N, CA and C atoms as a LAMMPS dump frame, in Angstrom:
ITEM: TIMESTEP
0
ITEM: NUMBER OF ATOMS
180
ITEM: BOX BOUNDS ff ff ff
-5.0000000000000000e+02 5.0000000000000000e+02
-5.0000000000000000e+02 5.0000000000000000e+02
-5.0000000000000000e+02 5.0000000000000000e+02
ITEM: ATOMS id mol type element x y z
1 1 1 N 110.513 315.212 147.114
2 1 2 C 110.08 316.558 146.771
3 1 3 C 110.063 317.459 148.009
4 2 1 N 109.537 316.916 149.119
5 2 2 C 109.519 317.711 150.349
6 2 3 C 110.925 318.043 150.815
7 3 1 N 111.831 317.097 150.647
8 3 2 C 113.215 317.342 151.061
9 3 3 C 113.808 318.526 150.301
10 4 1 N 113.499 318.633 149.029
11 4 2 C 113.98 319.75 148.217
12 4 3 C 113.38 321.071 148.694
13 5 1 N 112.112 321.058 149.021
14 5 2 C 111.45 322.278 149.512
15 5 3 C 112.074 322.728 150.831
16 6 1 N 112.254 321.787 151.772
17 6 2 C 112.83 322.154 153.067
18 6 3 C 114.277 322.597 152.929
19 7 1 N 115.01 321.979 152.029
20 7 2 C 116.39 322.391 151.792
21 7 3 C 116.445 323.81 151.226
22 8 1 N 115.529 324.118 150.332
23 8 2 C 115.469 325.466 149.761
24 8 3 C 115.136 326.496 150.834
25 9 1 N 114.182 326.165 151.693
26 9 2 C 113.817 327.082 152.777
27 9 3 C 114.994 327.278 153.724
28 10 1 N 115.709 326.201 154.024
29 10 2 C 116.869 326.315 154.899
30 10 3 C 117.946 327.197 154.269
31 11 1 N 118.139 327.076 152.974
32 11 2 C 119.127 327.911 152.283
33 11 3 C 118.711 329.379 152.279
34 12 1 N 117.428 329.645 152.166
35 12 2 C 116.943 331.029 152.252
36 12 3 C 117.242 331.589 153.642
37 13 1 N 116.989 330.796 154.676
38 13 2 C 117.303 331.22 156.047
39 13 3 C 118.778 331.491 156.233
40 14 1 N 119.616 330.634 155.639
41 14 2 C 121.061 330.842 155.726
42 14 3 C 121.463 332.146 155.038
43 15 1 N 120.843 332.43 153.899
44 15 2 C 121.133 333.685 153.194
45 15 3 C 120.744 334.905 154.012
46 16 1 N 119.595 334.851 154.661
47 16 2 C 119.16 335.96 155.509
48 16 3 C 120.133 336.142 156.668
49 17 1 N 120.544 335.025 157.289
50 17 2 C 121.489 335.076 158.398
51 17 3 C 122.816 335.696 157.972
52 18 1 N 123.349 335.254 156.848
53 18 2 C 124.645 335.763 156.369
54 18 3 C 124.544 337.246 156.03
55 19 1 N 123.439 337.665 155.422
56 19 2 C 123.271 339.087 155.117
57 19 3 C 123.205 339.924 156.381
58 20 1 N 122.553 339.4 157.422
59 20 2 C 122.502 340.122 158.695
60 20 3 C 123.875 340.24 159.327
61 21 1 N 124.646 339.142 159.282
62 21 2 C 125.999 339.178 159.837
63 21 3 C 126.887 340.132 159.044
64 22 1 N 126.735 340.144 157.732
65 22 2 C 127.5 341.055 156.891
66 22 3 C 127.142 342.51 157.214
67 23 1 N 125.852 342.768 157.428
68 23 2 C 125.419 344.126 157.767
69 23 3 C 126 344.573 159.104
70 24 1 N 126.14 343.649 160.039
71 24 2 C 126.72 344.008 161.334
72 24 3 C 128.186 344.401 161.211
73 25 1 N 128.895 343.789 160.274
74 25 2 C 130.309 344.102 160.111
75 25 3 C 130.522 345.524 159.613
76 26 1 N 129.598 346.019 158.8
77 26 2 C 129.812 347.313 158.156
78 26 3 C 128.813 348.381 158.581
79 27 1 N 128.055 348.094 159.639
80 27 2 C 127.111 349.077 160.158
81 27 3 C 127.427 349.303 161.635
82 28 1 N 126.745 350.234 162.204
83 28 2 C 126.96 350.548 163.614
84 28 3 C 125.991 349.768 164.501
85 29 1 N 125.852 348.486 164.243
86 29 2 C 125.011 347.63 165.073
87 29 3 C 123.539 347.979 165.011
88 30 1 N 123.034 348.201 163.821
89 30 2 C 121.628 348.555 163.69
90 30 3 C 120.741 347.38 164.084
91 31 1 N 119.579 347.687 164.595
92 31 2 C 118.64 346.657 165.045
93 31 3 C 118.186 345.764 163.894
94 32 1 N 118.117 346.316 162.696
95 32 2 C 117.675 345.521 161.543
96 32 3 C 118.625 344.358 161.279
97 33 1 N 119.907 344.562 161.495
98 33 2 C 120.878 343.486 161.282
99 33 3 C 120.675 342.376 162.309
100 34 1 N 120.424 342.743 163.559
101 34 2 C 120.16 341.735 164.588
102 34 3 C 118.884 340.965 164.283
103 35 1 N 117.861 341.675 163.82
104 35 2 C 116.602 341.009 163.453
105 35 3 C 116.81 340.075 162.272
106 36 1 N 117.653 340.44 161.322
107 36 2 C 117.928 339.582 160.169
108 36 3 C 118.63 338.297 160.613
109 37 1 N 119.556 338.423 161.54
110 37 2 C 120.243 337.233 162.045
111 37 3 C 119.257 336.322 162.767
112 38 1 N 118.431 336.892 163.636
113 38 2 C 117.441 336.099 164.369
114 38 3 C 116.438 335.456 163.409
115 39 1 N 116.016 336.198 162.407
116 39 2 C 115.067 335.666 161.428
117 39 3 C 115.684 334.514 160.639
118 40 1 N 116.939 334.664 160.238
119 40 2 C 117.612 333.598 159.504
120 40 3 C 117.733 332.325 160.32
121 41 1 N 118.085 332.47 161.594
122 41 2 C 118.181 331.302 162.474
123 41 3 C 116.817 330.648 162.65
124 42 1 N 115.787 331.46 162.842
125 42 2 C 114.435 330.922 163.022
126 42 3 C 113.958 330.177 161.778
127 43 1 N 114.211 330.725 160.61
128 43 2 C 113.791 330.073 159.369
129 43 3 C 114.522 328.737 159.201
130 44 1 N 115.819 328.715 159.491
131 44 2 C 116.569 327.464 159.365
132 44 3 C 116.077 326.419 160.359
133 45 1 N 115.796 326.838 161.598
134 45 2 C 115.299 325.896 162.604
135 45 3 C 113.928 325.35 162.228
136 46 1 N 113.046 326.225 161.771
137 46 2 C 111.712 325.776 161.384
138 46 3 C 111.753 324.836 160.181
139 47 1 N 112.622 325.101 159.235
140 47 2 C 112.751 324.219 158.075
141 47 3 C 113.275 322.849 158.498
142 48 1 N 114.24 322.831 159.393
143 48 2 C 114.768 321.559 159.889
144 48 3 C 113.726 320.785 160.675
145 49 1 N 112.97 321.491 161.514
146 49 2 C 111.911 320.848 162.29
147 49 3 C 110.825 320.292 161.376
148 50 1 N 110.422 321.052 160.387
149 50 2 C 109.392 320.596 159.451
150 50 3 C 109.883 319.383 158.661
151 51 1 N 111.151 319.372 158.314
152 51 2 C 111.702 318.228 157.584
153 51 3 C 111.683 316.974 158.46
154 52 1 N 112.035 317.126 159.736
155 52 2 C 112.004 315.984 160.649
156 52 3 C 110.574 315.478 160.843
157 53 1 N 109.628 316.406 160.976
158 53 2 C 108.224 316.002 161.135
159 53 3 C 107.726 315.282 159.892
160 54 1 N 108.091 315.782 158.716
161 54 2 C 107.656 315.146 157.471
162 54 3 C 108.299 313.775 157.313
163 55 1 N 109.558 313.668 157.719
164 55 2 C 110.252 312.384 157.624
165 55 3 C 109.615 311.377 158.583
166 56 1 N 109.226 311.84 159.777
167 56 2 C 108.556 310.976 160.746
168 56 3 C 107.196 310.538 160.252
169 57 1 N 106.477 311.412 159.553
170 57 2 C 105.164 311.073 159.023
171 57 3 C 105.284 310.05 157.905
172 58 1 N 106.386 310.107 157.153
173 58 2 C 106.586 309.154 156.059
174 58 3 C 107.022 307.779 156.571
175 59 1 N 107.639 307.742 157.75
176 59 2 C 108.099 306.469 158.304
177 59 3 C 106.967 305.611 158.822
178 60 1 N 105.86 306.238 159.182
179 60 2 C 104.727 305.496 159.765
180 60 3 C 103.949 304.732 158.759
């Protein structure tokens, strides 16, 4: 169940990242697009880290 939750969170982060990259292609480099890319990367990293921590807690 936790794996599904973390996978969903990672996919949300990927969606935010892709939307930010798409906005950069068709905008004049607005700060919001850069923040969206950074936010997407952060969400994906945090989801991956949380999944590893949960997996480590289950191994013990």
